[in-house]
C-alpha positions in Angstrom: 2.8 -3.1 -17.8 0.1 -3.9 -15.3 0.2 -2.5 -11.8 -2.3 -4.2 -9.6 -4.9 -2.0 -7.9 -4.7 -1.7 -4.1 -7.7 -3.0 -2.1 -9.0 -5.4 -4.8 -9.3 -8.5 -2.6 -11.3 -11.5 -3.4 -12.8 -14.0 -1.0 -10.3 -16.7 -0.2 -10.4 -19.6 -2.8 -8.6 -22.0 -0.4 -10.7 -21.3 2.6 -12.1 -24.9 2.7 -8.6 -26.3 3.0 -7.1 -23.7 5.3 -6.5 -24.7 8.9 -6.9 -21.1 10.0 -10.2 -20.5 8.2 -12.4 -20.6 11.3 -10.5 -17.4 12.6 -11.0 -15.6 9.3 -13.7 -13.0 8.8 -16.7 -14.3 6.8 -17.2 -13.1 3.3 -13.9 -11.2 3.4 -10.4 -12.2 2.3 -8.4 -14.1 4.7 -5.4 -12.1 6.0 -3.0 -14.6 4.4 -4.6 -13.9 1.0 -4.9 -10.2 1.4 -1.3 -9.7 2.3 -0.1 -11.9 -0.5 -2.2 -9.9 -3.0 -0.5 -6.7 -1.8 2.9 -8.4 -1.9 2.3 -9.3 -5.6 1.2 -5.7 -6.4 4.3 -4.2 -4.6 6.6 -6.6 -6.4 5.2 -5.5 -9.8 5.9 -1.9 -8.7 9.4 -2.9 -7.6 10.0 -4.4 -11.0 8.9 -1.1 -12.7 11.1 0.9 -10.4 14.0 -1.3 -11.3 13.4 -0.8 -15.0 13.5 2.9 -14.5 16.8 2.6 -12.5 18.3 0.3 -15.1 17.7 2.8 -17.8 19.7 5.5 -16.0 21.8 7.5 -16.9 20.2 7.2 -20.3 16.6 8.1 -21.3 13.8 6.7 -19.2 10.3 5.7 -20.2 8.4 8.9 -19.2 5.0 7.1 -19.4 6.3 4.4 -17.0 7.5 7.2 -14.6 4.0 8.7 -14.6 2.3 5.3 -14.2 4.5 4.4 -11.2 4.1 7.8 -9.7 0.3 7.5 -9.8 0.3 4.1 -8.0 3.3 4.3 -5.7 1.9 6.2 -2.6 -1.6 4.7 -2.8 -0.3 1.2 -3.0 2.2 1.6 -0.3 -0.4 3.2 2.0 -3.0 0.5 1.3 -0.5 -2.3 2.0 0.7 -0.7 5.2 -2.8 0.0 6.4 -3.8 -3.6 5.7 -0.8 -5.0 7.4 -1.2 -2.8 10.5 -5.0 -3.4 10.8 -5.5 -7.0 9.6 -2.2 -8.8 9.8 0.0 -7.5 12.5 -2.5 -8.1 15.3 -2.7 -11.8 14.4 1.1 -12.1 14.3 2.1 -10.0 17.4 1.4 -12.6 20.1 4.7 -12.6 22.1 7.5 -10.1 22.9 9.7 -11.2 20.0 6.9 -10.8 17.5 5.8 -7.5 19.0 9.4 -6.3 18.5 9.3 -7.4 14.9 6.0 -5.6 14.3 7.5 -2.4 15.8 10.4 -2.7 13.4 8.1 -3.3 10.4 6.0 -0.3 11.4 9.1 1.9 11.6 9.9 0.6 8.0 6.4 1.7 7.0 7.1 5.3 8.0 10.4 5.3 6.1 8.9 3.7 3.1 6.0 6.1 2.9 8.3 9.1 3.2 10.6 7.8 0.5 7.6 6.8 -1.7 6.3 10.4 -1.5 9.8 11.8 -2.5 10.1 9.4 -5.4 6.6 10.2 -6.6 7.5 13.9 -6.9 10.7 13.0 -8.8 8.9 10.5 -11.1 6.1 13.0 -11.9 8.6 15.6 -12.7 10.6 13.3 -15.0 7.3 12.0 -16.5 6.4 15.5 -17.4 9.7 16.1 -19.2 12.0 17.5 -16.6 15.7 16.8 -16.9 17.2 14.3 -14.5 19.7 16.4 -12.7 21.6 13.6 -11.0 20.9 10.2 -12.6 23.3 8.4 -10.2 21.6 9.7 -7.1 18.1 8.9 -8.5 19.2 5.4 -9.4 20.6 4.9 -5.9 17.4 6.1 -4.3 15.2 4.0 -6.6 17.3 0.9 -5.8 17.3 1.6 -2.1 13.5 1.9 -2.1 12.7 -1.2 -4.1 15.3 -3.4 -2.4 13.9 -2.3 1.0 10.4 -3.2 -0.1 11.5 -6.6 -1.4 13.3 -7.3 2.0 10.1 -6.3 3.9 8.0 -8.6 1.7 10.5 -11.4 2.0 10.4 -11.2 5.8 6.6 -11.2 5.9 6.4 -14.0 3.4 8.9 -16.2 5.3 7.7 -15.4 8.9 4.2 -14.0 8.9 2.2 -15.6 6.1 3.0 -19.2 7.3 1.7 -18.2 10.8 -1.4 -16.7 9.4 -2.2 -20.1 7.9 -1.9 -22.0 11.2 -5.0 -22.8 13.2 -5.5 -20.4 16.1 -6.5 -21.6 19.5 
């Protein structure tokens, strides 16, 4: 399993065809590309969390638990920082969008808190601890990855297309 590294952006390959390219920082990834890279990394992580949840109440892949635990908080933090610094300022241009950004930032706080809790559980399991309540762990894992997927879907449907539009 590959979990993409956070912060490994590349310069935008489609810059020459992008209508928003003049507003993008030179020699840096365009926000529409940076956010999509992070979305892809988070979706890989969601798939891994789902594999762990699907294995419950039976034995789980302890190595996978350790791998996910090592990447979970850094990836969530990197994606949130990037969204808040590079993406949301370009999106929040009216009252409705500002309200959406406030909601997304509130989700960031919840996601980071839960990511920290899950990291502790996954590290413990990865190091051989018994899963005390597999049903509760499965529920928590599913709640987390489903919330991340909804967050990504919203950004993909509403924010990424706007990042590709020319700015006045």
